[in-house]
Structures are given as C-alpha cells and as structure tokens.
C-alpha positions in Angstrom: -14.2 -3.0 2.2 -13.3 -3.1 -1.1 -9.7 -2.5 -3.0 -9.0 0.1 -5.5 -5.6 0.6 -7.3 -4.0 3.9 -6.0 -0.2 5.6 -6.1 0.3 3.1 -9.3 3.4 4.6 -11.2 2.6 3.9 -15.5 6.1 5.2 -15.8 8.1 2.3 -13.5 10.9 0.3 -15.4 9.6 -3.4 -16.9 11.9 -6.4 -15.2 12.8 -7.7 -18.4 14.1 -3.4 -18.8 16.8 -4.4 -16.5 20.2 -6.0 -16.9 20.4 -9.2 -15.5 23.9 -7.8 -12.5 21.0 -4.7 -12.1 18.9 -7.6 -11.2 21.2 -9.4 -9.2 21.8 -6.1 -7.3 17.9 -5.7 -6.1 18.0 -8.9 -4.8 21.0 -9.2 -2.3 19.8 -5.7 -1.7 15.9 -7.2 -0.9 17.4 -11.1 0.5 15.2 -10.5 3.7 12.0 -9.1 2.6 12.0 -11.9 -0.7 12.6 -15.1 2.4 10.1 -12.8 4.2 7.7 -12.7 0.5 7.8 -15.8 0.2 7.6 -17.7 4.0 4.1 -15.9 4.3 2.9 -16.5 0.3 3.8 -20.7 1.8 1.9 -19.6 4.9 -1.8 -18.0 2.9 -1.6 -20.9 0.3 -1.8 -22.9 3.2 -4.4 -21.1 5.1 -6.3 -21.4 1.9 -6.6 -25.4 1.0 -8.0 -25.6 4.8 -10.5 -23.0 4.4 -10.5 -24.3 0.5 -13.8 -23.4 -1.1 -15.5 -21.0 1.4 -12.3 -18.8 0.7 -12.9 -19.5 -3.4 -16.7 -18.1 -3.6 -15.7 -15.8 -1.0 -12.8 -13.9 -3.6 -15.3 -14.4 -6.3 -17.6 -12.4 -4.2 -15.5 -9.7 -3.7 -14.0 -9.3 -6.5 -17.5 -9.0 -8.4 -18.3 -6.3 -5.6 -15.1 -4.9 -5.7 -16.3 -4.6 -10.1 -19.4 -2.8 -9.3 -17.6 -0.6 -6.9 -15.3 0.4 -8.8 -17.6 1.1 -11.0 -19.7 3.1 -9.3 -17.0 4.7 -7.6 -15.1 6.3 -11.3 -19.2 7.2 -12.2 -19.2 9.6 -8.8 -15.9 10.9 -9.8 -17.0 12.7 -13.0 -19.5 13.8 -11.3 -18.2 15.5 -8.8 -16.1 16.6 -10.8 -18.9 18.0 -13.8 -20.7 19.7 -10.1 -17.2 21.9 -9.2 -16.9 23.5 -13.4 -20.7 23.5 -13.6 -19.5 26.0 -9.4 -16.8 27.5 -10.8 -18.5 28.3 -13.5 -21.8 30.1 -11.7 -19.6 31.9 -9.3 -17.8 33.8 -12.5 -19.9 34.5 -14.1 -21.8 36.4 -11.2 -18.3 37.9 -11.0 -18.5 39.3 -13.7 -21.8 40.6 -13.7 
C-alpha cells in the first residue's frame, strides 16, 4: 500500500489569514469533529507507544518505499504523456496524407 497526495487545494486560505472570529465559528461548527479527532489521536499515540520500535521501523520503511513509488509514478506519468503525444502526432500525420 502506498500513499499519494491527491485533490490538494493550492489556493486554500492559510489558517493565519483567518480572523479570530472566523476561527471560533469554524471550531464551534466543527466541535464534535474536533473532539473525535482528539480522541482518535490519543488512541493512535497510545497504540504507537505499545508497539514501540517496530512501528518506527515499519514507518521508516513505508516512507522510503513510498518515496520510491512516488518517483516511479511521476516518471511513468511523463512517459505515458509522451507516448500519447507521439501517437496523436502520428495519427494526425496519417489523416493529413
């Protein structure tokens, strides 16, 4: 299993750009979500403590493999894009003859 960021919003407003009133409104509207997140985060941290070094080792390996996967994925995407462009040029040449 590998992780790849998708649907990242580059135009997202930074938290520091929001007014204090806006932040309070967001926190109030999402209060239950924030509680659930805090609870899940605590459980996750407790689990990591119980598992210990084996988790850290597995996480390092995952990150290493994920970086390699990401590099391969980028190169594959470029190769496929070039192949499509080449095929498109070839078909338009055939159609023009």
